[in-house]
C-alpha positions as CSV (number, residue, x, y, z in Angstrom):
1,X,1.7,23.4,31.2
2,X,1.9,22.3,27.5
3,X,-1.4,20.9,26.2
4,X,-0.4,17.4,24.9
5,X,-3.1,17.6,22.2
6,X,-1.9,20.8,20.7
7,X,0.4,21.0,17.7
8,X,4.0,21.6,18.9
9,X,7.1,23.3,17.6
10,X,10.5,23.6,19.2
11,X,12.3,26.7,17.9
12,X,13.1,29.6,20.2
13,X,14.4,31.7,17.3
14,X,10.8,32.1,16.0
15,X,9.9,33.9,19.1
16,X,12.2,36.7,18.1
17,X,10.5,37.2,14.7
18,X,7.6,39.7,14.4
19,X,6.3,37.7,11.4
20,X,6.9,34.3,9.8
21,X,7.0,33.8,6.0
22,X,6.0,30.4,4.7
23,X,8.0,30.7,1.5
24,X,6.7,27.6,-0.3
25,X,3.0,28.5,0.4
26,X,3.1,32.2,-0.1
27,X,1.5,32.8,3.3
28,X,2.7,34.8,6.2
29,X,1.8,34.5,9.9
30,X,0.4,38.0,10.0
31,X,-1.2,38.1,6.5
32,X,-4.4,36.4,7.6
33,X,-6.3,35.2,10.7
34,X,-4.7,31.8,10.9
35,X,-6.7,30.8,13.9
36,X,-10.0,31.5,12.1
37,X,-8.8,29.8,8.9
38,X,-7.1,26.7,10.3
39,X,-7.8,26.5,14.0
40,X,-10.5,23.9,13.4
41,X,-8.4,21.5,11.3
42,X,-8.5,17.9,12.5
43,X,-7.2,16.0,9.5
44,X,-4.4,16.6,7.0
45,X,-4.9,14.5,3.9
46,X,-1.7,14.5,1.8
47,X,-0.3,12.9,-1.3
48,X,2.1,13.6,-4.1
49,X,0.0,15.0,-6.9
50,X,-1.7,18.4,-6.9
51,X,-4.4,17.1,-9.4
52,X,-5.2,14.0,-7.3
53,X,-5.5,15.9,-4.0
54,X,-7.8,18.5,-5.6
55,X,-9.9,15.8,-7.0
56,X,-10.2,14.1,-3.6
57,X,-11.2,17.4,-2.0
58,X,-13.9,18.1,-4.7
59,X,-15.4,14.6,-4.2
60,X,-15.3,14.9,-0.4
61,X,-17.0,18.3,-0.4
62,X,-19.7,17.1,-2.8
63,X,-20.4,13.9,-0.9
64,X,-20.7,15.8,2.4
65,X,-22.5,18.8,1.0
66,X,-19.9,21.2,2.3
67,X,-18.0,24.0,0.7
68,X,-14.5,23.7,-0.7
69,X,-12.0,26.6,-0.6
70,X,-10.0,27.9,-3.4
71,X,-6.3,27.0,-3.5
72,X,-5.0,28.6,-0.3
73,X,-1.4,28.4,-1.5
74,X,-0.3,31.3,-3.7
75,X,2.8,29.5,-5.1
76,X,3.1,26.9,-7.8
77,X,5.0,24.5,-5.4
78,X,2.1,23.1,-3.4
79,X,-1.7,23.4,-3.3
80,X,-4.0,23.5,-0.2
81,X,-7.7,23.0,-0.2
82,X,-10.0,23.2,2.9
83,X,-13.2,21.3,3.2
84,X,-14.6,21.8,6.7
85,X,-12.1,20.4,9.2
86,X,-9.9,18.7,6.5
87,X,-7.0,20.1,4.6
88,X,-6.0,18.5,1.3
89,X,-2.3,19.2,0.5
90,X,0.1,17.8,-2.0
91,X,3.6,17.1,-0.9
92,X,5.4,16.3,-4.2
93,X,7.7,13.3,-4.8
94,X,10.2,12.1,-2.2
95,X,11.2,13.0,1.3
96,X,12.9,16.3,0.6
97,X,9.8,17.7,-1.1
98,X,7.5,16.3,1.6
99,X,9.6,17.6,4.5
100,X,9.4,21.2,3.3
101,X,5.6,21.3,3.2
102,X,5.3,19.3,6.4
103,X,7.5,21.8,8.3
104,X,5.5,24.7,7.0
105,X,2.2,23.0,7.8
106,X,3.3,22.3,11.4
107,X,4.1,25.9,11.9
108,X,0.8,27.0,10.3
109,X,-1.2,24.7,12.5
110,X,0.8,25.8,15.6
111,X,0.1,29.4,15.0
112,X,-3.6,28.5,14.4
113,X,-3.8,26.8,17.8
114,X,-4.9,23.5,16.2
115,X,-5.2,20.4,18.3
116,X,-6.0,16.7,18.0
117,X,-4.7,16.7,14.4
118,X,-4.2,13.5,12.4
119,X,-2.0,13.5,9.2
120,X,-2.7,10.8,6.6
121,X,-0.5,10.2,3.6
122,X,-2.6,8.8,0.7
123,X,-0.2,7.6,-1.8
124,X,0.9,5.0,-4.4
125,X,3.6,2.4,-4.0
126,X,5.2,-0.7,-5.4
127,X,4.0,-3.9,-3.6
128,X,6.0,-6.8,-2.6
129,X,4.3,-10.2,-3.1
130,X,0.8,-8.5,-3.1
131,X,-1.5,-8.0,-6.1
132,X,-1.8,-4.6,-7.8
133,X,-4.6,-2.6,-6.2
134,X,-3.9,-3.8,-2.7
135,X,-4.0,-1.1,0.0
136,X,-1.1,-1.2,2.5
137,X,-1.3,0.4,5.9
138,X,2.1,1.1,7.3
139,X,2.9,-0.1,10.8
140,X,6.6,0.7,10.6
141,X,9.0,2.0,8.0
142,X,12.6,1.1,7.1
143,X,15.2,3.3,5.4
144,X,17.7,2.3,2.7
145,X,19.9,0.7,5.4
146,X,16.9,-1.3,6.6
147,X,16.8,0.7,9.8
148,X,13.6,2.0,11.2
149,X,14.8,5.6,11.4
150,X,14.5,8.8,9.4
151,X,18.0,10.1,8.7
152,X,18.9,13.8,8.7
153,X,22.3,15.4,8.4
154,X,22.5,18.7,10.4
155,X,25.8,20.7,10.6
156,X,27.8,17.6,9.5
157,X,26.2,15.3,12.0
158,X,24.0,12.3,11.2
159,X,20.7,12.5,13.2
160,X,18.3,9.5,13.5
161,X,14.6,10.3,14.1
162,X,12.0,7.8,15.2
163,X,8.9,7.4,13.0
164,X,5.7,6.2,14.7
165,X,2.6,5.2,12.9
166,X,-0.5,5.5,15.1
167,X,-1.9,2.0,15.6
168,X,-5.4,3.2,16.6
169,X,-5.7,5.2,13.3
170,X,-4.3,2.5,11.0
171,X,-6.5,-0.2,12.5
172,X,-9.6,2.1,12.1
173,X,-8.6,2.5,8.4
174,X,-8.1,-1.2,8.1
175,X,-11.6,-1.9,9.4
176,X,-13.1,0.6,6.9
177,X,-11.3,-1.1,4.0
178,X,-12.5,-4.5,5.2
179,X,-16.1,-3.3,5.4
180,X,-15.8,-1.9,1.9
181,X,-14.4,-5.2,0.8
182,X,-11.2,-3.6,-0.5
183,X,-8.0,-5.7,-0.5
184,X,-5.9,-4.4,2.4
185,X,-2.8,-5.5,4.4
186,X,-1.0,-4.0,7.4
187,X,2.8,-4.2,7.1
188,X,6.1,-2.4,7.0
189,X,7.2,0.0,4.3
190,X,10.6,0.5,2.7
191,X,10.9,4.3,2.4
192,X,13.9,5.4,0.3
193,X,15.2,8.4,-1.7
194,X,15.1,7.1,-5.2
195,X,12.6,5.5,-7.6
196,X,15.1,3.4,-9.4
197,X,18.3,2.0,-7.9
198,X,17.3,2.3,-4.2
199,X,14.2,0.3,-5.1
200,X,16.3,-2.2,-7.0
201,X,14.6,-1.5,-10.3
202,X,16.4,-2.7,-13.4
203,X,14.7,-0.3,-15.9
204,X,16.6,2.9,-15.0
205,X,19.5,4.5,-16.7
206,X,21.9,2.7,-14.4
207,X,21.9,-0.8,-12.9
208,X,24.9,-2.4,-11.2
209,X,23.2,-5.5,-9.7
210,X,21.9,-8.8,-11.2
211,X,18.4,-10.0,-11.4
212,X,19.2,-12.7,-8.8
213,X,20.5,-10.0,-6.4
214,X,17.4,-7.9,-7.0
215,X,15.0,-10.8,-6.2
216,X,17.1,-11.9,-3.2
217,X,16.8,-8.4,-1.8
218,X,13.0,-8.1,-2.4
219,X,12.4,-11.5,-0.8
220,X,14.5,-10.5,2.1
221,X,12.3,-7.4,2.5
222,X,9.3,-9.6,2.5
223,X,10.7,-11.8,5.2
224,X,11.2,-8.6,7.3
225,X,7.5,-7.9,7.0
226,X,7.9,-5.2,4.3
227,X,4.8,-5.1,2.0
228,X,5.5,-2.0,-0.1
229,X,8.1,0.5,-1.3
230,X,7.7,4.2,-1.6
231,X,9.6,7.5,-0.9
232,X,7.9,9.5,1.8
233,X,6.6,7.5,4.8
234,X,9.7,7.9,7.1
235,X,9.9,11.7,6.9
236,X,6.2,12.0,7.0
237,X,5.9,10.2,10.3
238,X,9.1,11.5,11.9
239,X,8.3,15.2,11.3
240,X,4.7,15.0,12.2
241,X,5.6,13.0,15.3
242,X,7.8,15.9,16.4
243,X,4.9,18.3,15.9
244,X,2.6,16.1,18.1
245,X,0.5,15.1,15.2
246,X,-0.7,11.5,14.8
247,X,0.3,9.8,11.6
248,X,-1.1,7.1,9.3
249,X,0.2,6.1,5.8
250,X,-2.0,4.3,3.4
251,X,-0.7,3.5,-0.1
252,X,-2.2,1.5,-3.0
253,X,0.1,-1.0,-4.7
254,X,0.4,-0.3,-8.5
255,X,2.4,-3.4,-9.2
256,X,4.0,-6.5,-7.6
257,X,7.7,-5.8,-7.6
258,X,8.4,-9.6,-7.7
259,X,6.8,-9.6,-11.2
260,X,7.5,-6.1,-12.7
261,X,9.6,-3.0,-12.4
262,X,7.4,-0.8,-14.6
263,X,3.9,0.4,-13.9
264,X,1.9,-0.8,-16.8
265,X,-1.6,0.0,-15.6
266,X,-4.1,1.4,-18.0
267,X,-5.7,4.8,-17.3
268,X,-8.9,3.4,-16.0
269,X,-7.2,0.9,-13.7
270,X,-4.9,3.6,-12.4
271,X,-7.8,5.9,-11.6
272,X,-9.7,3.1,-9.9
273,X,-6.8,2.1,-7.7
274,X,-6.1,5.7,-6.7
275,X,-9.8,6.0,-5.7
276,X,-9.4,3.1,-3.4
277,X,-7.2,5.2,-1.2
278,X,-9.8,8.0,-1.1
279,X,-12.6,5.5,-0.1
280,X,-10.8,5.1,3.2
């Protein structure tokens, strides 16, 4: 009987391999005692930036008085830091980059016999009709077609994957933010594959829509319950869902897209907003 709390994979081909090489992490299944290293993991805290995730890990370890590992990845693609039962991992920008590290982390935790794991994306985003600095907890995500599915193309076929965000987890995070008196909302997220045109920005190298069309689209998103726009939530949830890992996504808004296209925050404000995610 399959333990419904264990991390899952579904790939019979792996059973035929004597070893498994995680190319983007520089780790192999047989190169270390994965159960000893990662079997106790309960939380995956992830975000785009290597520097930001390392900073979070350092602060977390210091505040709890626990040790922090060296970077456990041996490549320059991604970084992994371990503090107790928490892994801090950067996923780069966008769903393709995120999907690569997510797949390798799922396999890593599966081989480690990890269970009861929660993955939390701690990111930045553009808000819709919310002030900069507002935290958004995702309760559902839409793709560029405004459908709540993660799209994959496999052998010429379009595959739609469901993305579920764990209500218990995001409500717990909401309560923490409320207790800390941080501005926070629960809402849907538009999760797309581009920073410029797919987000209806007008400051990119190309723009083939009018300002009126842009605002009509953003206001339509708001009516659908969308409160922010980013580039990872759909794949983050869909892939971890398949691995039997609970998911939450919390992003801080760096601007209100009904007022600006460009992020014009000063260094201090940007750092303060990014730390709001960590305080969760």
